[in-house]
N, C-alpha and C positions, 0 to 999 in steps of 0.2 A: 285616811288622816291628810294624806297629801294634797288630794284633791279638795278637800273642807277647805286648807288653809289657802288654798291656789283660789276658791270663789270668795274668800274672806276679802283676801287683797283686791281682786276682782270688783268688788262692791265696792271697797274704800275708792278704788281708784275711780272709778265710774260716777261716785257721787261726788266726788272732788271736783272732776273736771267737767260733768254734764249737769248739776244740778244750776236751776236758773239762777242768774247773777243779779246784781243790783244795778239800776242805772248809773252811770257814773255823768259826767259834765254834759260827754257828747251825747248820751243817752237822752238826757234832759233835754238837749237845746231839737235835739232830733222830732222828741214828742211837741215840744213848742210850735216848732217850724210847720208840722202835719197839723196840730191842733188849729193854728192860724191861718192857713190854706182852708182847710174844712170852715171855720168860720165864715170868711171871704166868701168862701162856695156857698153858705148858707144863707146869707146879705144877698148874693147875686139870683138865688132860686124863692128868697123872699120879693123880690123886687118881678120874677115872672108870674107867682103868685099872685101879686098884685094888681097888676097891669096887662098878663096873657102872656101868650105866646110872641106877643108882636116887639116884645123885648129883645126877641133873637131874629135871624138872620132869615129864617124858614117863612117860606111861601107858597105858593100854591103849586110852582115848578120842584123846587126840591122843601118837601114837605117832612123828609127825612135827612137828617143835619148830623152834626157832629154827636148826638147825643145816640144815635142807635150807631155811628162806627165805633163809639166808645164801648156800648153793649155788645159789640161783635166781638172787640177786643178780649172783654172779660169772660167771654163764653168762652173763645177759644184759649184765653192760660190756666181757665179752668182744668181742660182737659188735661192738666199734667197730673191731675189726681190718678187718672186709670192708669196714665203711661209708666209712672216709677210704681205707684203702688200695687198695681193689679198686672199688669201685663208682666213686669220685669219679675214681681213674686210667683207671677203662676210658671214661668218659663225659668223659675227654680236660679234667678242671677242673685249669688249671693253677696257681691257687691254693693247693690243696692240698700242696705237696712239703715248705715246712716242719714240717706236722705229722703227715705219714705215720709217721715214727718212734715219735712221741709216743704214735699211736693203736697201734701195734703191741706196743711194748711193756706198755701197759696190757693188750690182747688178751693176752700170755702171762703176765703175773704174775696177771690173774683166772680164767684157764683151769687155772692149777698149783692155783689155793687152792680152785675149784671139785671139784676132784680130791681133793685133801687133805680137804676138808671132810666128800668122803663117806665117806671111810674114818673118819672121826673120829666121824661120827653111828651107826658099826659098832658092836654092843656087843661084837663080837668081831673087832677087825681083824686077826689072825692068820689068821682065815678067809678074807679079801679073794681067795685066790688059788683060792678056791671057784668065783668068778666065770669063771674062764678056762677051769676044768677041768670043773665042773658046771653050765656056764650053760646056758641054752634061751631059742632063737632068737626060741619065742613071748613071752617076756617084755619089756616095755617096759623094764625096767630094761636087761637086756643090750642093745638099741638105744642107750640112755642111753650106756653105757660104752664101746660101739666108735665112737660119735657122737664124743662129749668127745677120746677115744683120735687118731681120726683128725684132729679140728680144733687139737688141740695142736699135733700134729708139722706139720702145713699152717701153723702162724700160727708158729710157731718159726721154719720155713725162710723162712716169709717175712717175719721180722725179721733172720735172721739174713745170708739171700743177698746182700740190699742196703746188707748194710753191712760186709761183704768190702772195697771199696776205702777204706771210712775205719779199719777196722782195720789197713789196710796202712800207711796214713797216719798211726796211732798209731805202729805201731811204727817208722817213719823219725823220728819227732819226738821220744819218749821218752828220758830220760837216764837212769831206772829199769832196773835190769839186770833184776828180776824182770817188769818188765811188758812191757820188751822179747821176753824170753823165751814171755808170756801172751800178746801180741798174735802175736807168731810163729807160733804154734802152730794161733789163729784162725784166722789168717790164708792158710792152705792155700796156702802157695808165690803169691801173690796177685801178679803184675808188674804189673798196669795196661793188658797188651797190647788189642787191639780185639777178639781172637778172645775174651778173657776178658770183657769188657764186653759182647761180642755174647750169650754164653751168659748173663751174669747178667743184661740186659734179657730174653732169650728167656725164662728161670724166672720173674723177675718176673710177666711174662704170662700165664705156665701158672697160676700159685700163686694169680694175682689172680683169673682164670675159675675155679677150682676151690674157691677159698676161700668163694666167694659162696653156692653150693646147701647148700654143709657151714655155713655159719653160720645159713641159713634152717633146715637139718637138725637142727643141734644144741638149738635152742630151740622148734623145732616138739616134737621128740621129748621134750623135758625136759615141755612142755604135756601130753603125750599120757601120761606118768608121774600127772598129776593125771586128765584126762579120762577116761581106763580105767578108773579107781579109781570105784568107786559110792558117791561122796560127793554128798550136797545141796552147792550152788555150783560144785562140779567138772563135774557133768556133763552138760558144755556142748561143742557143735564149734563154737566161737569160740574156744576157748582158743588153739590154734595162732597165728592173724593177732592175737589179743589178746597174747600174750606176744612175738611177734616186733616187733610196733610197738612195745612198751614197752620192750624191750633196746633198739633201736637210738635210741631216745628219752634212756635212760639214758648207753647208751653214747657218744651227740654231747657229753651233760653232761657225762661224765667228763672228756672230750678236751679243754673250754673250762676245766674247773676246774685240770687240770694246767698246759696251756699258758698261762695267764695267772700261777702261782707259776711258772714258767719262765722265762719272761719278764722279768717283775719281779728276780727272784733272781740270772740269767744277765745280766740287761741285752741281751734279744733285738730290743728294740723295733724293729730294723731289720730282722730278719727276721719277727717275728712280729708283723706290722701290725696299725691298726684295720680294715683290710679284712679280713683274716680273723675279727675278732671279728665283722664285720658279716655276711658271709657264713656263721660258723658260729652266729650269733644266727637267721639265715634259715631254716636249716636246722634247726634245734631246734624253733622255730615251727611250720614244716610237721610235723616229726615229732610234736609235741604235739598238734597238732590230728589226727593220724590218729589216735594212742591215744585220744584224747578221745573219737571216734568211736565206737572199740573198745569202751571203757568204758560207753559210753551202752548200745550192743548189748549186754553182760554183763550189765546189772543191771536194765535198763527191762522187757526179756521176765519174768524170772522174780518182776519187783518188781511188774507186772501182774498175773500168777496167785497169788502169795503163796499158792504150796502148803503147806499142813501142814508139813515139815522144813526146804524151803526156804524160807517164811517167817517162820519164827524164828529162822534163820541171817542172811536181811538184816534183819528187826527189829535182831540183836545189832550190826549193821555201822551202820543208818541210828539208831538209837534207843539201842539198849542200852550195854553196859560198852565195847566198841570203836567207839562212835558218835566221840568226840573226836579219837581217833585215825586213823577213816577220813575225815571231814570235812577234817582237817587235811590228812591226803595229796592229797584232791581238790582242796582251794584252794590250798594253799602249793605243789604239788608239778606241778600242771598247768595250773589254771584262770589263777592269776596270773601264770604264767611266759607263757602265751599272751598275756595282757593287755598284758604292760610290753615282749617283745618285738617286739609288733605298730609299737611308734614304736622311731623311728632312734635316739631317745637310750638305749634300755633295749637297746640293742646294743652301747653302748659299753662297751671293757672290764672297770672295776669292777662297773656293774650285773650286765652279764651272767656273773662270775664268781659273784656272790651269787645269781642267779637257778639258775644252775648246781647251786649246791651244794644250794640248793632241791629241785631237781630229783632230786640222785643221793642226797641224804639221806631223800626222801619216795618214792622207787622201793625203797630199803630196805624201810620199814615198809608200804609196800605190798606185798611179796614177803611179811612176815608175814602182812597180812591176807588174801593168801589160802591161806596153810599153815594157819595156828593155827585161826582160829574156826570152820572149815567141819569139822574134825576133833570139834569139842565138839557138834556136832550130827549126829549118824548117823543113818542112815534105819531103820534095829533098832538102839535104843539096850539098852546090857547090863542087864541086872537087876540091882538091891541092890549099885551101885556105890556106893563111899567119892564122900563131898560131894566132895573136893580133885578127882575125875577130871572134872569139870565145871568145870576152873578147867586154865589153863595160865598159868602164872608163871615165866619163865625164871631158873634159881637162878644164881647170884656163880658157879658153875664154867662154866656155859653163856656166859653174858655175858664172860667174860674168853675162854675157846676162841675164842670168835666175833670179839672183839677183836682177839686175836693172829695171826687168819687175815686181817684185813684190815690190822694191822698189815705183816705179812708181806709183803702183797700191794704195799703203800708201799713197804717194805725193798729190794724188786725193783728199782723203778722208781730211788731212790734211788741205790741201787747203781749203775744200768745206767747214770746220768747222770752217774755219776763216775767210770767208766772208758769210755764212747764219745760220740762227739759226737752229742746229741740231735737235733739239725736234720742231714740227711744234706750233708756238704760235697759231694761229687761228683755229685748232683744238683744242688744250688744252684748251683755251677760251671756245668755244663753248662746251667741254667737263663739264668743272669747272660750266658753266650755267646750264647744262641740269640736272647735280647733284643737284644745287641747288633749280632748280623749281620743281625736286622731290621732294626734302625735305620738299620745302614747302606746296605742294600737301598731304604730309604725314600728314604735320601737322594739315594743312586744316580739314583731313579726320578724324584723331583723335579728335579733339573738335568737 
């Protein structure tokens, strides 16, 4: 009887705190801003379709520009789904529950726009279907298409299947007719039976196991796109672990940034606590130290040799035109976070949020440094080329299309939070009831 009353109280409290809220003025302004950025980006893409890639600054030397940098960034941050949802789940880390859905929606939004930005990068997007009709399995590009498509499907299932019980709750509690129809369709006749919960838990375990090798594969294959291309700076067997470690680092920072904003905006301090920030801060500093190791490994050996073209490329990064960006990324995007997060005060919500923003922004520019400078120093340079080919400065069309893709990913997260509980209600209920039962058992044992 007492347990049933406590369960009812939990239900009432969780529904009150975690059900999706309506947008206030700030929310509407935020959505309006994102939509405006997307519209300007769509206009830039219209110009690119109309006039071709000549509206960009990509030429024969720099054939991969800011779009591919953005693609690699999106693929990197999408790995957060496997980090929080799968790895922490399979290792039975109980504090992960409020963060699971946040990480999953970030992963889905990121991988969606990773696929879209690849199509944007194509000079003839109408020929995208040729990849599936005439694609050759020997090409690393085909490997990337296969692994991204598979990872997208698994990530979507990992988001959707655990969401079913909460969609049913939304279906029963909403007063809006169109929302009721919407939730009814998505709920797939969920009734909350023991058998349905058993199927959902089994699916979550299977998907959690599947998504980890896929997550490693997606960024390893992406790194192979570079490493199998004979270019100074890319001709490295270190690229696989180098990319994967950096991806986990930026993914962790992305979750911290989003959970801080949601915690403050929706008053979720009761569920996303200082403990969660402290633990995520410890995880971030660990991942940063691993990434620092691979960075040293990536630059020390070619820097020691300073061979011809590789030496020129490293000189551009260390002392040349890209040096301010390179050292800013290393110091503010990696070394400073490590120093700050080693101390407990640095792992409090606000400083950790600021540090995470540095990591995320630094990660984007890091991807730019991987892509652009390398192409300006080919092993076999083309003779008698225009001077402009030796430089790459993204045009406004490139910047606006890139900004629109980032805004699109944020819009997906924003609309998801508006329609669905961002913290799993049913999982939180199970966790709280489990804690209550353990407390009861402890009391009985002491008696």
